[in-house]
C-alpha positions as CSV (number, residue, x, y, z in Angstrom):
1,V,1.4,-14.6,-14.4
2,D,1.8,-13.2,-17.9
3,Q,4.8,-10.6,-17.7
4,A,5.7,-11.2,-14.1
5,Y,8.4,-9.6,-12.4
6,G,9.6,-9.3,-8.7
7,A,11.3,-7.0,-6.3
8,W,15.0,-7.4,-5.9
9,W,14.6,-7.6,-2.1
10,Y,12.1,-10.7,-2.2
11,S,13.4,-12.9,-5.2
12,C,15.9,-15.6,-5.6
13,I,17.2,-15.3,-9.2
14,P,19.1,-18.2,-10.6
15,V,22.6,-17.3,-12.0
16,K,21.7,-19.2,-15.2
17,A,19.1,-16.2,-15.9
18,I,21.8,-13.8,-15.8
19,E,24.2,-15.8,-18.0
20,K,21.4,-16.4,-20.6
21,N,19.8,-12.8,-20.7
22,G,22.4,-10.5,-19.2
23,L,22.5,-8.2,-15.9
24,P,20.1,-5.5,-15.3
25,M,20.1,-2.1,-16.6
26,P,21.7,0.6,-14.8
27,F,18.5,2.2,-14.2
28,F,18.8,3.0,-10.2
29,I,16.1,3.0,-8.8
30,R,12.9,2.8,-10.7
31,C,11.9,-0.1,-13.1
32,D,15.4,-2.0,-12.8
33,D,13.6,-5.0,-11.4
34,V,10.5,-4.8,-13.8
35,E,12.8,-4.6,-17.0
36,F,14.8,-7.4,-15.6
37,G,11.4,-9.5,-15.2
38,M,10.1,-8.4,-18.7
39,R,13.4,-9.5,-20.3
40,N,13.6,-13.0,-18.5
41,K,9.9,-13.8,-18.6
42,P,10.2,-15.8,-15.4
43,V,7.9,-18.4,-14.1
44,Y,7.6,-17.6,-10.3
45,M,7.4,-20.0,-7.6
46,T,5.7,-18.7,-4.4
47,M,6.2,-20.9,-1.0
48,N,3.6,-21.4,1.6
49,C,4.3,-19.7,4.9
50,I,7.0,-17.3,3.3
51,C,5.7,-13.9,3.0
52,V,6.6,-10.1,3.4
53,W,5.0,-7.3,5.3
54,H,6.1,-3.5,4.8
55,A,4.4,-0.1,5.4
56,S,2.0,1.0,2.7
57,F,3.5,3.8,0.2
58,E,1.0,6.3,1.3
59,G,2.7,9.6,2.3
60,R,5.9,8.4,0.7
61,F,5.8,10.0,-2.5
62,R,9.1,11.6,-3.6
63,A,8.9,13.4,-6.9
64,S,12.6,12.9,-7.7
65,V,11.8,9.2,-7.5
66,D,8.1,8.9,-8.8
67,C,8.4,11.6,-11.4
68,Y,11.9,11.7,-12.6
69,Q,13.1,8.2,-12.2
70,Y,10.0,6.5,-13.1
71,F,9.2,8.5,-16.3
72,R,13.0,8.2,-17.5
73,N,13.5,4.5,-16.7
74,F,10.0,3.3,-17.8
75,F,10.4,5.2,-21.4
76,A,13.6,3.3,-21.8
77,M,11.9,0.2,-20.7
78,I,9.4,0.5,-23.4
79,A,12.4,0.8,-26.0
80,L,14.1,-2.2,-24.7
81,D,11.2,-4.6,-24.2
82,D,8.2,-3.3,-26.2
83,C,6.2,-3.8,-22.8
84,A,3.8,-0.9,-23.4
85,D,2.5,1.6,-26.1
86,E,4.9,4.5,-26.5
87,K,2.2,6.7,-27.7
88,M,0.2,6.3,-24.7
89,F,3.1,6.9,-22.4
90,V,4.0,10.2,-24.2
91,L,0.2,11.1,-23.4
92,R,0.9,10.1,-19.9
93,I,3.8,12.5,-19.7
94,Q,1.6,15.4,-21.0
95,R,-1.1,14.5,-18.6
96,G,1.4,14.3,-15.6
97,V,2.8,17.7,-16.3
98,R,-0.6,19.2,-16.9
99,Q,-2.1,17.8,-13.5
100,N,1.0,18.8,-11.5
101,L,0.7,22.4,-13.0
102,R,-2.9,22.6,-12.0
103,D,-2.0,21.9,-8.4
104,M,0.8,24.2,-8.7
105,D,3.5,21.5,-8.1
106,Y,6.0,23.0,-10.4
107,Q,8.9,20.6,-9.2
108,A,7.0,17.4,-9.9
109,A,6.2,18.9,-13.3
110,E,10.0,19.9,-13.8
111,F,10.9,16.3,-12.8
112,I,8.8,14.7,-15.4
113,L,10.3,16.7,-18.1
114,D,14.0,16.1,-16.6
115,G,13.2,12.2,-17.0
116,F,11.8,12.7,-20.5
117,E,14.9,14.7,-21.5
118,D,17.4,12.4,-20.2
119,Y,15.7,9.7,-22.0
120,L,16.0,11.4,-25.2
121,R,19.7,11.9,-24.3
122,G,20.1,8.3,-25.3
123,P,21.8,5.2,-23.6
124,E,25.3,6.9,-23.6
125,Y,24.1,9.5,-21.0
126,L,23.1,6.8,-18.6
127,Q,26.2,4.8,-19.1
128,K,28.1,7.7,-17.6
129,L,25.8,9.0,-15.1
130,D,26.6,8.7,-11.3
131,G,23.2,7.3,-10.3
132,A,23.7,7.9,-6.4
133,A,24.8,11.4,-7.0
134,T,21.8,12.1,-9.2
135,M,19.3,10.9,-6.5
136,I,20.9,12.9,-3.9
137,G,20.9,16.1,-6.0
138,K,17.4,15.8,-7.2
139,G,16.0,14.6,-3.7
140,K,17.3,18.0,-2.3
141,L,14.8,19.6,-4.6
142,N,11.7,17.7,-3.5
143,E,9.1,19.6,-1.9
144,K,9.5,20.3,1.7
145,L,6.5,18.9,3.7
146,I,5.9,19.9,7.3
147,P,3.5,18.4,9.9
148,V,0.0,19.9,9.7
149,S,0.3,20.9,13.4
150,Q,3.0,23.5,12.4
151,M,0.9,25.1,9.8
152,D,-0.8,28.2,10.1
153,P,-4.4,27.4,11.5
154,K,-6.1,30.6,10.1
155,L,-4.8,29.7,6.7
156,L,-6.0,26.1,7.1
157,R,-9.5,27.3,8.1
158,K,-9.8,29.6,5.1
159,A,-8.6,26.9,2.7
160,G,-11.3,24.7,3.9
161,V,-9.1,22.2,5.9
162,T,-11.5,21.2,8.5
163,E,-11.1,18.6,11.3
164,Q,-13.4,16.3,9.1
165,V,-10.8,16.6,6.3
166,L,-8.0,15.8,8.5
167,A,-9.6,12.8,10.0
168,N,-10.6,11.3,6.6
169,V,-7.9,9.2,5.7
170,N,-9.9,7.0,3.2
171,L,-7.9,6.6,0.1
172,E,-10.9,5.8,-2.2
173,F,-12.2,8.3,-4.7
174,H,-15.2,8.2,-6.7
175,P,-15.7,11.4,-8.8
176,S,-18.9,12.0,-10.7
177,K,-19.1,11.7,-14.4
178,F,-18.9,15.5,-14.8
179,M,-15.8,15.7,-12.7
180,K,-14.1,12.9,-14.8
181,Y,-15.1,14.9,-17.9
182,W,-13.9,18.3,-16.4
183,R,-10.5,16.9,-15.3
184,S,-10.0,15.5,-19.0
185,I,-10.2,19.1,-20.3
186,P,-6.8,20.8,-20.8
187,Y,-7.7,23.9,-18.6
188,D,-5.5,25.7,-16.2
189,K,-6.1,28.5,-13.9
190,H,-2.7,30.1,-14.8
191,Y,-4.3,31.3,-18.2
192,L,-7.0,33.5,-16.3
193,P,-6.4,36.9,-15.5
194,D,-6.1,38.1,-11.8
195,A,-9.5,39.5,-11.8
196,L,-11.0,35.9,-12.4
197,L,-9.0,34.1,-9.6
198,R,-9.9,34.0,-6.0
199,G,-8.3,35.5,-3.1
200,K,-9.4,32.8,-0.8
201,P,-6.9,29.9,-0.5
202,G,-8.1,26.3,-1.4
203,Y,-6.7,22.9,-0.5
204,V,-6.0,19.5,-2.4
205,V,-5.3,16.2,-1.0
206,K,-3.2,13.8,-3.2
207,N,-1.9,10.4,-3.2
208,G,0.9,10.5,-5.6
209,S,-0.7,12.0,-8.8
210,C,-4.0,10.9,-7.9
211,T,-6.3,13.7,-6.6
212,L,-8.2,12.5,-3.6
213,E,-10.2,15.6,-2.6
214,G,-10.1,19.3,-2.4
215,N,-11.3,22.5,-3.7
216,S,-8.5,24.4,-5.7
217,T,-10.6,26.0,-8.6
218,R,-9.3,29.5,-9.3
219,C,-7.0,29.5,-6.2
220,K,-3.8,31.6,-6.4
221,T,-2.8,30.0,-3.0
222,L,-3.2,26.2,-2.2
223,V,-2.8,24.0,0.7
224,F,-1.4,20.8,0.0
225,L,-1.9,17.6,2.2
226,D,-0.5,14.2,1.7
227,P,-2.8,11.1,2.0
228,T,-2.1,10.7,5.6
229,R,-3.3,14.2,6.1
230,E,-0.5,14.5,8.7
231,K,2.1,16.6,6.5
232,G,1.6,19.3,4.0
233,S,2.8,22.5,2.4
234,V,1.4,25.8,1.0
235,R,1.8,26.5,-2.7
236,T,1.4,29.8,-4.5
237,M,0.8,30.5,-8.2
238,D,4.1,31.3,-10.2
239,R,2.9,32.4,-13.7
240,A,6.5,32.7,-14.9
241,R,7.6,29.3,-13.9
242,F,4.3,27.9,-15.4
243,K,5.2,29.5,-18.6
244,S,8.8,28.1,-18.5
245,I,7.6,24.7,-17.9
246,R,5.1,24.7,-20.7
247,R,7.7,26.2,-23.2
248,R,10.1,23.3,-22.2
249,E,7.4,20.9,-22.8
250,H,6.5,21.9,-26.3
251,E,10.2,22.0,-27.1
252,L,10.8,18.5,-25.9
253,M,7.7,17.3,-27.7
254,A,9.1,18.7,-31.1
255,R,12.4,17.0,-30.1
256,Y,10.9,13.7,-29.6
257,R,8.9,13.9,-32.7
258,K,12.0,14.5,-34.6
259,E,14.5,12.2,-33.0
260,G,12.1,9.7,-31.1
261,K,12.6,6.9,-33.7
262,S,16.3,7.0,-33.6
263,V,16.7,7.3,-29.8
264,R,14.5,4.3,-29.3
265,G,16.7,2.4,-31.7
266,A,19.8,3.5,-29.8
267,W,18.5,2.2,-26.6
268,K,17.7,-1.2,-28.1
269,D,21.1,-1.4,-29.8
270,A,22.8,-0.4,-26.4
271,M,21.2,-3.1,-24.1
272,P,23.5,-5.9,-24.7
273,Y,26.5,-3.9,-23.8
274,M,24.8,-2.2,-20.8
275,T,23.6,-5.6,-19.5
276,S,27.0,-7.1,-20.0
277,R,29.7,-8.0,-17.2
278,E,32.3,-5.9,-19.1
279,F,29.9,-2.7,-18.7
280,W,29.0,-3.2,-15.1
281,E,32.7,-3.9,-14.1
282,K,33.6,-0.4,-15.7
283,Y,30.4,1.2,-14.5
284,L,31.2,0.2,-10.8
285,G,35.0,0.9,-11.2
286,L,35.9,-2.7,-10.6
287,K,38.4,-2.7,-13.3
């Protein structure tokens, strides 16, 4: 398999690979095994009758991990291993911010920009970062979901969350050509005056960044449901926070256009040290 990699918890890695190509990067926790695989270019041997089962990832989305950690570490991995198109990933950052703002998930949009900014800080920032403390701190900011059974039934009915919606756990989504086009346009309800917004709440069902179903057009109040339809939250429009996030996005993009090339080079130059035994002993406090 071209560009193969494997999860730490289900791979046997020969020590000679570490001796030849170094230790992992201190990403903790997204993309560390991916980057290690990209760098080592392994040939995997799978064995009959040895397999693993674990619960699926539906309903396990955490913005602190899937937005902050992922975007920060994948951007660094592009710099280290040339594994993807950097310009396309920048577009993905912008798209992720826009999609989350449309659904009034301001914290997820903030986390994407946090990851982008910390990448631009360069490798020196990651070398000194306490990964565990960072995870705990950002984890406390994740959106708090509650069981649907504890949510206001009147609000659910007004938003269009019917028993059929709650019973439908099909994760497939087949939007029409019109909806595909409509979602590609950089519109946002935050730009509309109050007179054009609806007083009636709407709802949205998402699996990570993927919208599965819903009706949230021009809604100032939004019922969010995770893909299991068992947990959710109520989101309300915050124009001030929207403007702050958009302003920060523009500032970071301007910084990226100015410093992006030098930052990418700095990550590449730092990789030999950050994957060395010397670094890891210092990083883990073993010296």
